[in-house]
C-alpha positions as CSV (number, residue, x, y, z in Angstrom):
1,X,32.7,147.1,-179.3
2,X,33.0,147.2,-175.5
3,X,36.3,146.8,-173.7
4,X,35.8,145.0,-170.3
5,X,38.0,145.0,-167.2
6,X,37.3,141.9,-165.0
7,X,38.5,141.2,-161.5
8,X,37.5,139.2,-158.4
9,X,38.4,138.6,-154.8
10,X,39.7,142.0,-154.0
11,X,38.7,141.6,-150.3
12,X,38.6,145.4,-149.9
13,X,42.1,145.9,-151.3
14,X,42.6,148.9,-153.6
15,X,45.5,149.0,-156.0
16,X,46.3,152.1,-158.1
17,X,47.1,149.7,-160.9
18,X,43.3,149.3,-161.4
19,X,43.2,152.8,-162.7
20,X,46.0,152.1,-165.1
21,X,44.6,148.8,-166.4
22,X,40.9,149.7,-166.4
23,X,41.3,153.3,-167.6
24,X,41.0,152.0,-171.2
25,X,37.9,149.9,-170.5
26,X,34.3,150.8,-171.0
27,X,33.1,148.8,-168.0
28,X,34.5,147.0,-165.0
29,X,33.0,143.7,-163.8
30,X,33.7,142.3,-160.3
31,X,33.0,138.6,-159.7
32,X,32.5,138.9,-155.9
33,X,34.3,139.2,-152.6
34,X,34.5,142.9,-153.2
35,X,35.3,143.3,-149.5
36,X,34.0,146.9,-148.9
37,X,31.5,149.3,-150.2
38,X,34.3,151.9,-150.5
39,X,36.1,149.7,-152.9
40,X,33.0,149.2,-155.0
41,X,32.4,153.0,-155.0
42,X,36.0,153.7,-156.2
43,X,35.7,151.2,-159.0
44,X,32.3,152.7,-160.0
45,X,33.9,156.1,-160.2
46,X,36.5,154.8,-162.6
47,X,34.1,153.1,-165.0
48,X,30.5,151.7,-164.9
49,X,30.6,148.7,-162.6
50,X,28.7,145.5,-162.8
51,X,29.3,143.2,-159.8
52,X,28.0,140.3,-157.7
53,X,28.5,139.8,-154.0
54,X,30.7,137.1,-152.7
55,X,30.7,134.9,-149.6
56,X,32.8,137.5,-147.6
57,X,30.7,140.5,-148.5
58,X,28.5,142.0,-145.8
59,X,24.9,143.3,-145.8
60,X,25.6,146.6,-147.5
61,X,27.2,144.9,-150.5
62,X,24.5,142.2,-150.5
63,X,21.8,144.9,-150.7
64,X,23.7,146.7,-153.5
65,X,24.5,143.7,-155.7
66,X,22.9,140.3,-156.5
67,X,24.5,136.9,-156.0
68,X,24.1,136.1,-159.7
69,X,23.4,138.4,-162.7
70,X,22.4,137.7,-166.3
71,X,22.9,140.5,-168.9
72,X,24.0,141.0,-172.5
73,X,26.7,143.1,-173.9
74,X,26.7,143.6,-177.7
75,X,25.3,140.2,-178.8
76,X,26.9,138.2,-176.0
77,X,24.8,136.8,-173.1
78,X,26.7,136.8,-169.8
79,X,26.1,135.1,-166.5
80,X,28.2,136.2,-163.5
81,X,28.3,134.8,-160.0
82,X,30.9,134.4,-157.3
83,X,30.9,130.6,-156.5
84,X,30.4,128.9,-159.9
85,X,32.9,126.1,-160.3
86,X,34.3,125.1,-163.7
87,X,33.3,123.2,-166.8
88,X,32.6,119.6,-165.7
89,X,32.6,120.7,-162.0
90,X,30.0,123.5,-161.8
91,X,28.7,124.4,-158.3
92,X,25.4,122.5,-157.9
93,X,23.5,125.6,-157.0
94,X,24.5,127.3,-160.3
95,X,24.5,124.3,-162.7
96,X,20.7,124.3,-163.4
97,X,20.7,128.0,-164.1
98,X,23.7,127.7,-166.5
99,X,22.0,124.9,-168.5
100,X,18.7,126.7,-168.5
101,X,20.1,130.1,-169.7
102,X,23.2,128.8,-171.7
103,X,25.1,132.1,-171.6
104,X,27.9,132.6,-174.1
105,X,30.1,133.9,-171.3
106,X,30.1,132.5,-167.7
107,X,32.2,134.4,-165.1
108,X,32.9,133.2,-161.6
109,X,35.5,134.1,-158.9
110,X,36.0,132.6,-155.4
111,X,38.8,130.0,-156.1
112,X,41.6,132.7,-156.5
113,X,42.8,130.6,-159.4
114,X,42.9,132.2,-162.8
115,X,41.2,130.0,-165.5
116,X,39.9,130.6,-169.0
117,X,38.2,127.5,-170.3
118,X,35.9,126.9,-173.2
119,X,33.0,124.6,-172.2
120,X,32.0,122.6,-175.4
121,X,28.9,121.2,-173.7
122,X,27.4,124.7,-173.2
123,X,29.2,126.4,-176.1
124,X,30.3,128.9,-173.4
125,X,33.5,130.6,-172.4
126,X,34.2,130.4,-168.7
127,X,36.5,133.0,-167.1
128,X,37.7,133.1,-163.5
129,X,40.0,136.2,-163.2
130,X,41.8,134.9,-160.2
131,X,42.3,137.2,-157.2
132,X,43.2,140.9,-157.3
133,X,43.4,141.3,-153.6
134,X,45.9,140.4,-150.9
135,X,43.8,137.9,-148.9
136,X,44.2,134.2,-149.9
137,X,46.8,131.7,-150.9
138,X,47.6,133.2,-154.4
139,X,51.2,134.4,-154.9
140,X,50.4,136.4,-158.1
141,X,47.4,138.8,-158.2
142,X,45.6,138.8,-161.5
143,X,42.9,140.5,-163.5
144,X,41.6,140.2,-167.0
145,X,40.8,142.5,-169.9
146,X,38.9,141.6,-173.1
147,X,36.7,143.0,-175.8
148,X,33.2,142.1,-176.8
149,X,32.5,142.9,-180.5
150,X,29.0,141.9,-181.6
151,X,28.9,138.2,-180.8
152,X,32.7,137.8,-180.5
153,X,34.8,137.7,-177.3
154,X,38.3,138.7,-178.2
155,X,41.6,140.3,-177.3
156,X,41.7,138.6,-173.9
157,X,44.6,139.7,-171.8
158,X,45.7,138.4,-168.4
159,X,47.4,141.1,-166.3
160,X,49.6,139.9,-163.5
161,X,50.0,142.4,-160.7
162,X,52.9,142.4,-158.2
163,X,53.9,139.0,-156.8
164,X,53.0,138.6,-153.1
165,X,55.7,137.8,-150.6
166,X,54.1,135.3,-148.3
167,X,55.6,133.3,-145.5
């Protein structure tokens, strides 16, 4: 069994709460808009890091990470990208890849909106962890933890970080 910590859209913002919440995880996954190589390095020091770059990430992060990755954990196939859309409204650039590979778990960020949706057409769980950083319109920063045990995705937790005071 693997315990996964998932976040997105940090935009270079480090929160010491990442240590608290991801300290119990086996891996950290970042669904893009990392924001700085230093943030990626800090996450990778905490736990093994799998990440994709997002639309705000510069050349250094684009050389370090791919725009989309496919991998397996236990018996679960995973596709992760930054701009992916949602079931019924997938980003056109990712839709064909999704239907060709049919992962059991599809992860995307970008919208800053936390969503966990099961796509019956693909037999696939879609997770967008929302935004863990300060940039954007969100008023609550979020991240997600879950376990993968053989072919089962379970024990999913949504973690709300401090509420943002925006004007």
